C-alpha positions, 0 to 999 in steps of 0.5 A: 228875106235872109239866107241861112248865113247873113252878110254880117256873119260872112264879114265876121270871118275876116277876123279869123282870116287875119289871124290865120294869115299871120300864123299860116297853119296847115289846115289840120285840126291839131294845128288849127286848135292853137287859134281856134280852140274847138278843134281840140275836140277832133282826133285823127281817125286816119290821115284823111278823116278826123272825128269829133270826140264830142259827137253823139255818133258813139253808139252802135245802133244801125239805121235804115238810112243815112244822110251824109250832110256835107259842106266844105271850103270853096274849091276843096274838092267836095264833088271829086270826093263824092264822085269817087265814092260813087265810082266805088259803090254805084248803088250806095248813094242818092244825091239831093238836087239843089235849085238855082235861079241862074240860067241853064247852061249847055249840057245841063239837064233840069232836075238832074243837074239842078232844079232850074227856077226861071226867074229870081222872083219865082225863087223868092216866092218859093222862099216865102212859101217855105219851100226851101230848107236852105238858100243863099244868094251868090252874085245876082242868083239864088241857090238852095235845097228845096224840101221836095228834093230831100223828100224824093231822096228819102223815097229812093232805095239807096241807103245813103243820101248825099246832101251837099249844102251850106253849113249854115243850113244844117240845123234847119235840115236836121230839124226837118228830118226830126219832124218826119215819122221815120225816126230811123234816119241818121244825119252825119255831118262832114266838113272838107278842108284841103291839105294846104296851109292857110295862105296856100289855100287863099291863093288856090281859091283866088285861082279857082274863083277868079270870076267871083267876089273873092273878098267875100269868098275869103271872109266866108271861108274864115267863118266856115273854118271857125264854125266847122268844129262846132257843127261837124261830126267829121273833118275830111282832109282832102289832098287835092294837089295834082301830084298826089293821088289820094281820092280812092283811099279818102273815099274808102275811109269815109265809106268805111265810117258810114258802113258802121251805122248801116 
């Protein structure tokens, strides 16, 4: 039973980590393309958003519903961006809820913060029963997106479904959406990079994820940086330094892009 990203793939990110550690580029497509050529296919829409010139999102067709499929480097500020978008447009988004086998924490609510599955065995049984669109193991616990979570989201009146899952699970979710009868759904794929140099980010990650397997986290980041230009329609550059307040313009830029297809 394997997750959508294998340990071998995570370890393959070490090569990119080693390369970027030497050149230490700013995490921007126009600077990353020197070492990762596929970033050359991204153009600057704004300071916050880069769009893929190879993306299929070039038509002017309007859709009933958009799935905003989002991933990003660990501690890159994905939740903060989403919370700011909701603050600006409270009724625009509905967020899918992931499941976990870890114990519920004080203040958390089942089926609101997570679908809490009581044991690892029950989580594994659900995987065997094909109940998940994606899943990954972190430490001793599993995390993943149940099909029922996406099904519930599609039934809501909110026009945009915000779905934050591992990039390695995107293809399976897209395949599931294409199997549904409702074809007027657009999947838009976003990947978040922090506005930092590579080594600044590594130090940031070590600080924010001090209690985790940091070597595995760093290698996974290398894999994600390599794969993001192949899989994403848009790259979000998030300025997450404490002395710069840019969440609102970043959120507005993303929402303006989404509105073009609604």
